[in-house]
Each structure stands twice: as structure tokens, then as C-alpha cells.
C-alpha positions, 0 to 999 in steps of 0.5 A: 628762203635760204640767200645765196651764198658762197662756200669757199670749200666746197665738201664744208657745205651741209648736206643733209638739206641738199634736195637736188637729186640730179646735181652735186656741189662737187659738178658745180664748185669751181675746178681750179684744183686747188689753184686759185681756191680750195672748191669755192662753190656759189650755193643758191637754191633758185638757181638750183629749183631752175637747173632741177627743174631743165634737168626734168624737162629734158628727162637726162642727164644735164653735163655741165662743162662748168660752174661755179668759178673764181677771179683767178681761173675765170681769169685762167680760162679766158672768162669775161671780167663780170662773168655771171659765173663769178657768182652762179651760171652753168655750161651745159654740155649738148651731146646727147640733147636737142639744142633747140628744146634745151633752150627753149626749155632754159628760157621756158624754166626762167634762165634769162641770160643764154650764151649759144656755142657750138658744144654748149649752152650757157645759163645764168638768171641774171637781172636784165636778159641777155642772148649771145653767141660764140664765137664761130657758133651762129651757123650750129644754131640757126635752124 
């Protein structure tokens, strides 16, 4: 088992063993554009296995709005001080997906941190399960 680790500059990651065909380090790396880091990426094979399984379960592309964030970028975008994005988490666009199917598949596959927004779903694998609604999104998630 390969341990999770921070890659300071995602292009430095050796792609010879990359086994997740529907995702790239670039889309999961920090998007500060060099303002605070050099494209940091948190590599976690177990997380990626579950993310790839979610993509397979949904049968269509998953658009990553946000993946890893360096501390500077996390602060700049208003992220929580202890955000899971500081290691590995994803915010996935809901466009083109049944939001409830995505939620149910994500939880069934092992995502334990679930944030529900109008246009995206946050997924992570925290130790203690949590679910929350982003401001103004509660109605979007009512049946």
C-alpha cells in the first residue's frame, strides 16, 4: 500500500503507475495558479480508487471543481481552517448528474464527508462521518 503524501509540484509525480484513467493530477492539484504554491497535489491512492469507482458507478464524467488546496489558496477562497481540501477532498459539479444518485453512490462507496451545495457536492473520507449543507442549498436537496 502506498501512503498518502504531498507532492509539491504535480508535474513531478511519476505517472508510470497512475491507474485512474478518468482523472489527472492536474485536475486534483491546487488551483492557486502559482500564487501560493507550485501546483501542490495530495496523492492518496485509496481516495483515488474510491473516486474512480464513483466515476464508474455514475457512467459519465465527473468534473472536479476543486481538489487539493494549499493553505494560501484555501484561505483565499474562504475554505474552513481545517478543510479536508488541505489534504484530499473533491468538489464535484452536479451538472449532468442526478444529484441524489451521486450522493447515494458516493456514500455507498465510502465517502464519509459530504457537503451539499446547489451546484456541487463535496466528498472526502474523514474518520468521523459528517454531512452539511452549504448556505442556501437545503432546498436543492429536498425530495
